[in-house]
C-alpha positions, 0 to 999 in steps of 0.5 A: 454490505457497506454503503460507499458514495464516492465519485471515483472517475478522474476526468482530468488525469492524463496517463502515459505508459513509460514502457510504451515510449523509448525516449521522452522529456518531461518539462514540469513547473516544478519537481518535488523531492519528498526526501529533501523537501526541495521543490525544484523549478526549471528542471527537466526529466529525460526518460529512456526506455522507462527509466530516468536517464538524466535530470537537468536543472536550469533547463530551457526549452531551446535545449530540447534535442530535435525529434524527442517527444516532449511532455510539457506540464508547466502548471504541474508539480512532478513527484514520485508515483504513490505506493500502497503497501497493503491492499486486497484487489480481490475485494471492493470495500462495499460487499464482502460476501458478493466479492468472495462469491465472484472469485469462482467466476473468472468474468465476474471477478475480473470486471471488478478487479479492473475497476479497482485497478482503474481507481488506483491509477486515478489516485496516482498509485503505480505500485501496490502490495496485495495482502492475499485472498483465498481465491488467489485473485491478487496473484492472478491479477498480477500475472495478467498485468505482466502479460499486458492483458490488464491495465493497472499499477504494478502488483506485489502479490502474496497469493494466499495468507497463512493462518490456522484452520478455524481461526480468523482469515478463512477468506485469505487462505485455506487454513493450516493445522501444523507447521508441516502443512504451512511449509507445504503451502509456502512451497506451493506459493513459491512455485506459483511465483508469489513475491511475498508471504503473508502470515496471520499472527492474530485476529482483528480488532474488535469494534464492540470491546475496546482493546480486544483483539482476535487471539494469536494463531501461532506459537513463537516456535511455529512462527520462527519456523515458518518465517525462516522457511520463507526466508530460506526460499527468498520470500519476505514476510508481511505479518498481520499483527493486530495486538502487541502480543502478536507484534512481539511474536513477529519481532522475535521471529524476524518478520520483514514488515508489521501490518496493522499493529493496533495497541502496539506498545512503546517497547515494541515500537522501540524494538522495531526501530532497533531491528529495522522492521517497518510498520504499515499501520492501516488506520483508514479501515477503522476510521472509515467506520465512522463515515456517513451512515455509521449508525446503520452498522454500529451502535453508539457504544461501538462508534465510541470504541472505534473512535478511541481505537483509531485515535490511539493508533494515530498517537502510536504513529506519532510515537513510532515516527519519533522513535525512528520506525519506518512507516509506510502508507497502506490502506487495506483497500478492499476491507469494509468501507475502504475503496481502492485508490480513493481512500489512499488520500484519507490514509495520508490525511490520517498520518497528517492528523497523527502529527507528521509533516507533509514531507514525512507523509509523502516519504511514507507514500514514496521512498519509505514505501518503496523500501518496505516493498523491497523496491528501493533500488527501482522506484520511490524517488526521482533519481537517475536509473530509477523507473520513471513512475511519476505523478503530477499535481497542481500546487505545492505538496509540501505546503498542502497535502490536499493537492494530492486529491487531484492527480492530473498526470501519471507516468507508470 
């Protein structure tokens, strides 16, 4: 069990469901556009049936048509709602064994998932991409949300991950022995209605031996076959790849997104940029190991290895940005020490520590994240026709990312 002492309840947050309102007007103090770094004043957003119908600049309140619901937010800055490209709603980041045990008890897992979803909303997340679990909790949660039986952000679900039997990832999927079994599992997941396929190319980063990663699980041929099979079924592939060897396998196979990517080489980053493969670096699961009480779980030697590992990841993020790799914010929420929602801002901070500007960090959290998730036509920017998924914060996020710590308005 990892001790996590954080206050998650956001008592200042006003939440509105855009689908519950046929028409409304939002009149904020400012509208922020991360893609242009522009901060617009005297701008109103006209919402119809959950989408942005009109953006009116040089707006005056006497121009409001009679009878329309008006949300006046004169002290807040509105920007696109946030996206987490990599979470595990079936886990809570506190007690892994207890979370896994709950999967067989529908009441128990549901109560904890509700908390995870609530924490996500409180942090301004309107969309999350779930990386899977062997109990299919993430997919089951998505289906409950779609039925209106739960309140939370939209979920893109993988269902279960595909890894080799006896290798890393038994909590993510049943484990397969050969490509034939993999294709059968892909068929079953497609039938269940998953949005993405998750393939575990490697193991995970060691906290005891610097640079050591769990071995790769598939040959290039196996990975090529599985990736093509998924693509032929219309399923994009997110690849768990925690070493440069695993990343290179994923690049050659044509996976759609690269997850983790610790110890990735400059050559691999350049190839990812060239081929348009985005990267979700997930720094916070490693960096958070050094938070309070680290000495209870890690020796001084391990703490130094953890520090070196995540600091190298920050350098790689900076390098990737310079090379033109699309970067997305993903927290791996549910992993040890990573709390849903709360640690999203921590990942933003780490991207800033890597040398990205506030606008670049915000793009990784909004428009680029939407593109990574395949939702760029629907969300990620404040544009006419896109879904009205919005947050409001007090201050200028282009000058100080810290304002995102306190989301005061959420339209989702």
